[in-house]
C-alpha positions in Angstrom: 0.5 10.4 -8.4 4.0 8.9 -8.4 5.9 8.0 -5.6 9.7 8.6 -6.0 10.7 5.0 -6.1 8.2 4.7 -9.0 9.9 7.6 -11.2 12.1 5.3 -13.4 9.0 3.4 -14.3 7.4 6.8 -15.0 10.4 8.2 -17.5 10.0 4.7 -19.5 5.8 5.0 -19.7 6.8 8.4 -21.1 9.1 7.6 -23.7 6.7 4.6 -24.6 4.0 6.9 -24.9 6.1 9.6 -27.1 7.1 6.9 -29.2 3.4 5.5 -29.9 2.4 9.5 -30.4 5.1 9.5 -33.4 4.3 6.1 -34.9 0.9 7.4 -35.0 1.8 10.6 -36.9 4.7 8.9 -39.1 3.4 5.5 -39.8 7.0 4.4 -39.0 7.0 0.5 -38.2 10.5 0.6 -37.1 9.2 2.1 -33.8 7.2 -0.7 -33.0 10.4 -2.5 -32.2 11.7 -0.1 -30.0 8.3 0.3 -28.3 8.3 -3.8 -27.7 11.5 -3.6 -26.3 10.7 -0.8 -23.8 7.8 -2.3 -22.8 9.8 -5.5 -21.8 12.3 -3.0 -19.8 9.4 -1.7 -18.0 7.6 -4.5 -16.8 11.3 -6.2 -15.8 11.8 -2.9 -13.8 8.4 -2.7 -12.3 9.0 -6.2 -11.0 12.2 -5.4 -9.4 10.7 -2.6 -7.8 7.9 -3.7 -6.2 9.2 -7.3 -5.5 11.2 -5.7 -3.0 9.5 -2.5 -1.5 10.3 -0.9 2.3 7.7 -0.9 4.8 7.3 3.0 4.1 6.8 2.3 0.2 4.1 -0.1 1.3 2.4 2.4 3.4 2.7 5.2 0.8 1.0 2.7 -1.7 -1.9 1.8 0.8 -2.4 5.6 0.8 -2.8 6.0 -2.8 -5.3 8.7 -3.7 -6.3 6.0 -6.3 -6.4 3.2 -4.5 -9.7 1.3 -4.5 -12.0 2.4 -1.3 -14.7 0.0 0.0 -17.8 1.2 -1.9 -15.7 0.5 -5.5 -15.0 -3.2 -3.9 -18.8 -3.2 -3.1 -19.9 -2.3 -6.5 -17.6 -4.8 -8.1 -18.3 -7.7 -5.8 -21.5 -7.7 -4.5 -25.2 -7.2 -6.0 -28.1 -5.5 -4.7 -26.3 -3.1 -2.1 -28.7 -1.7 0.0 -27.0 1.2 2.5 -28.6 1.5 5.9 -27.7 4.9 7.6 -27.8 6.0 11.3 -27.1 4.7 14.9 -30.3 5.3 16.5 -28.9 7.6 18.9 -26.8 10.5 17.7 -26.4 10.5 13.4 -25.3 8.8 10.4 -21.3 8.6 10.3 -20.6 8.7 6.7 -17.1 7.6 7.3 -18.4 3.8 7.8 -20.9 2.3 5.2 -23.1 0.0 6.0 -25.8 -2.6 4.6 -27.3 -5.5 3.1 -26.5 -7.0 0.2 -26.3 -10.4 -2.2 -23.0 -12.6 -2.0 -22.7 -16.1 -3.5 -26.4 -16.5 -4.0 -27.1 -15.3 -0.4 -27.4 -12.1 1.7 -24.7 -10.6 3.8 -23.8 -7.6 6.1 -21.4 -5.0 4.7 -19.7 -2.5 7.0 -16.4 -0.8 5.5 -14.5 2.7 6.1 -15.0 5.0 3.3 -12.8 8.0 2.4 -13.4 10.4 -0.5 -11.9 11.2 -3.7 -12.2 15.0 -3.7 -12.0 17.5 -1.1 -15.6 17.8 -0.7 -16.1 13.9 0.0 -13.5 13.8 2.3 -14.8 16.3 4.3 -18.3 14.4 4.0 -16.5 11.6 5.0 -14.3 12.6 7.7 -11.2 11.4 5.7 -12.7 7.5 6.6 -12.0 8.6 10.3 -15.3 7.5 11.8 -16.9 9.2 15.0 -18.8 7.1 17.8 -21.8 7.0 16.2 -20.1 5.1 13.3 -19.1 2.2 15.3 -22.7 2.1 17.1 -24.1 2.0 13.4 -21.5 -0.9 12.7 -22.6 -2.7 15.7 -26.2 -2.5 15.1 -26.0 -3.6 11.4 -24.2 -6.9 12.9 -26.7 -7.4 15.5 -29.3 -7.3 12.8 -26.9 -9.7 10.8 -26.8 -12.0 13.8 -30.7 -11.8 14.4 -31.5 -12.9 10.7 -28.3 -15.6 10.6 -26.2 -13.7 7.8 -22.1 -13.5 7.7 -20.8 -10.0 8.4 -17.9 -8.9 5.6 -15.7 -5.7 6.9 -13.6 -3.7 4.9 -10.6 -1.9 6.8 -9.2 1.4 5.6 -8.7 4.0 8.3 -6.1 6.1 9.6 -7.7 5.7 12.9 -10.5 6.6 14.7 -11.7 10.1 14.7 -9.6 11.9 17.9 -11.5 15.0 18.4 -12.9 16.4 21.2 -16.6 15.9 20.0 -16.0 12.4 19.4 -14.2 12.0 23.0 -17.2 13.8 24.4 -20.1 11.2 22.7 -17.8 8.2 23.9 -15.4 7.2 21.1 -13.6 5.1 23.5 -16.7 3.3 24.6 -18.1 2.6 21.2 -14.8 1.0 19.8 -14.6 -1.0 23.6 -18.2 -2.0 22.9 -17.6 -3.3 19.4 -14.6 -5.3 20.5 -16.5 -7.4 23.3 -19.9 -7.5 21.1 -18.0 -8.9 18.4 -16.5 -11.5 20.2 -19.8 -13.3 20.7 -21.9 -12.7 17.5 -22.8 -16.0 16.1 -22.4 -15.5 12.7 -19.0 -15.4 10.8 -17.4 -12.3 10.5 -14.9 -11.7 7.7 -12.4 -8.8 7.5 -10.4 -7.3 4.8 -7.6 -5.0 5.0 -8.0 -2.8 1.9 -5.6 0.1 2.5 -4.8 1.5 6.0 -5.4 -0.4 9.2 -4.8 2.2 11.8 -5.3 1.2 15.5 -8.7 1.1 17.2 -10.3 2.6 14.4 -9.3 -0.6 12.6 -9.9 -2.8 15.2 -13.2 -1.5 15.9 -14.6 -3.6 13.1 -11.8 -6.2 13.2 -12.8 -8.4 15.5 -13.2 -11.5 13.1 -13.0 -15.2 12.0 -10.6 -14.4 9.4 -8.4 -11.2 8.6 -7.5 -10.9 5.0 -4.8 -8.3 4.2 -4.0 -6.7 0.7 -0.6 -7.0 -0.1 0.2 -3.5 -0.1 -1.9 -2.8 2.6 -0.8 -2.4 6.5 -2.3 -2.6 10.0 -1.0 -1.3 13.0 -1.3 0.1 16.5 -0.4 3.4 15.0 0.7 5.6 12.4 4.0 5.5 11.4 4.1 9.3 11.7 2.5 9.3 15.1 5.1 6.3 16.1 8.1 8.4 15.1 7.0 11.3 17.0 6.5 9.6 20.3 9.6 7.2 20.1 12.1 9.2 18.1 10.4 12.9 18.7 10.9 13.3 15.0 7.8 12.6 12.9 10.3 12.6 9.9 11.4 9.1 10.8 8.3 7.4 10.1 10.4 5.3 7.5 12.3 3.8 10.6 9.1 3.5 12.5 7.3 1.7 9.7 10.2 -1.0 9.7 10.0 -1.3 13.6 6.0 -1.5 13.8 6.2 -4.7 11.5 2.9 -3.9 9.7 3.5 -4.7 6.5 1.2 -7.9 5.1 4.1 -10.5 5.2 5.2 -9.5 8.6 1.6 -9.9 10.0 1.2 -13.3 8.2 4.4 -14.7 10.1 3.1 -13.1 13.3 -0.2 -14.6 12.8 -2.3 -11.4 13.3 -3.9 -12.0 9.8 -4.8 -15.4 7.9 -4.1 -14.8 4.4 -2.5 -12.1 2.0 -4.4 -11.3 -1.3 -2.1 -10.5 -4.2 -2.3 -7.3 -5.8 -1.4 -6.4 -9.6 2.0 -5.5 -10.3 2.4 -1.7 -9.0 -0.8 -2.0 -6.6 -4.6 -2.5 -6.4 -5.4 0.7 -8.1 -3.6 -0.5 -11.5 -6.2 -3.3 -12.0 -9.2 -3.1 -9.1 -10.9 -5.9 -11.6 -8.4 -8.4 -10.8 -8.3 -7.4 -7.6 -12.0 -7.7 -6.8 -12.1 -10.9 -8.5 -9.4 -12.2 -5.7 -11.1 -10.7 -2.9 -14.4 -12.6 -4.1 -13.0 -16.1 -4.1 -11.4 -15.5 -0.9 -14.5 -14.3 0.6 -16.2 -17.1 -1.5 -14.2 -19.8 0.0 -14.3 -18.6 4.1 -17.9 -18.2 3.8 -18.5 -21.3 2.6 -16.3 -22.7 5.2 -18.2 -21.4 7.9 -21.8 -21.6 6.9 -21.0 -25.2 8.0 -20.3 -24.4 11.4 -22.7 -24.2 14.2 -22.7 -21.3 16.1 -21.1 -22.1 19.1 -18.0 -23.2 16.9 -17.6 -19.7 15.3 -17.5 -18.2 18.3 -14.9 -20.6 19.5 -12.7 -20.2 16.3 -13.1 -16.5 16.7 -11.9 -16.9 20.2 -9.2 -19.0 19.2 -7.7 -16.5 16.6 -7.2 -14.2 19.0 -6.1 -16.0 21.8 -3.2 -17.5 19.6 -1.9 -14.1 18.7 1.8 -13.6 20.4 4.5 -15.3 22.0 4.7 -15.1 25.8 7.3 -16.6 28.4 5.6 -17.2 31.8 8.7 -16.9 34.0 7.6 -17.3 37.0 6.7 -21.2 36.0 9.3 -21.8 34.4 11.5 -20.7 37.5 9.1 -23.1 39.8 9.8 -25.2 37.5 13.4 -25.3 37.7 13.4 -25.3 41.4 11.5 -27.9 41.7 13.8 -29.9 39.3 16.9 -28.7 41.2 15.4 -29.5 44.6 14.6 -33.0 43.4 18.0 -33.9 42.0 20.1 -32.8 44.6 19.3 -35.5 47.2 20.0 -38.7 44.8 23.3 -37.1 43.7 24.3 -36.3 47.4 22.8 -40.2 48.2 25.2 -41.4 45.5 28.4 -39.8 47.0 27.5 -41.1 50.3 27.4 -44.7 49.1 30.6 -44.4 47.1 
């Protein structure tokens, strides 16, 4: 699958492939020079295209069907992964993967949204949109990790929590809200990586963490661009404008201090080199987990609290108004006194 903005790269790649086939058939070594020139042109063109992507183009890359999902990273980064199923109330939700694995010679808990590659898989995974039982399963695993003092790693990749009637009947909002409350007080470190889509409460339900990392071409937002456009502009086709206004790219999020670090992706996106992306994620996780392993439980909780407390900028107009009023009342008598003396 290719996007419109990638078409020039596709055309050059096709020409290179044709020349390689001709070289194989004819053995004409003069073609090697043409291939080399085109390879360099292709690389330069890719650097130009991917260095100035619009927010909407980054959203498209975040949704690329070949983009690595949670299970892809779990297989490459961790060892001895054992999946744990069920929320002990209703059923197992396959849109959220939960389990225990080994990482950096220690046991850790893993939770991640999981989409499918085929229609059948997406039906089973509900397109990565969890039901309430998914969030309750995730919380069960977090509490288990807390009990045995194991760090928690979460992978965010969802368009949002499932908004169906059945999910609402089983307490979707309550399940997410409970996760937000409970995660804020978990006594072990929680590290989150946004690997694709990060949509609304569906993402935040496993995102109350000490550190939130974001892959370069992922997004993290209170609503999808299409949903925002439908509400604000009454036109879902204006999603590109909404994506710009939402400030949902990794760079915007880092500037706003919503995330803590951007993990670079291979040129063209994480799907171009899954091994390299996995290695970069692994190095970032090792750095932060080793840091928090040296901290006490109360310090870990305080660190998480301060992270979210410091997000955003506000202006207390009432307090500023009171200060200005006090300053004016204090200054006025002195000015009058000076005039009287003169």
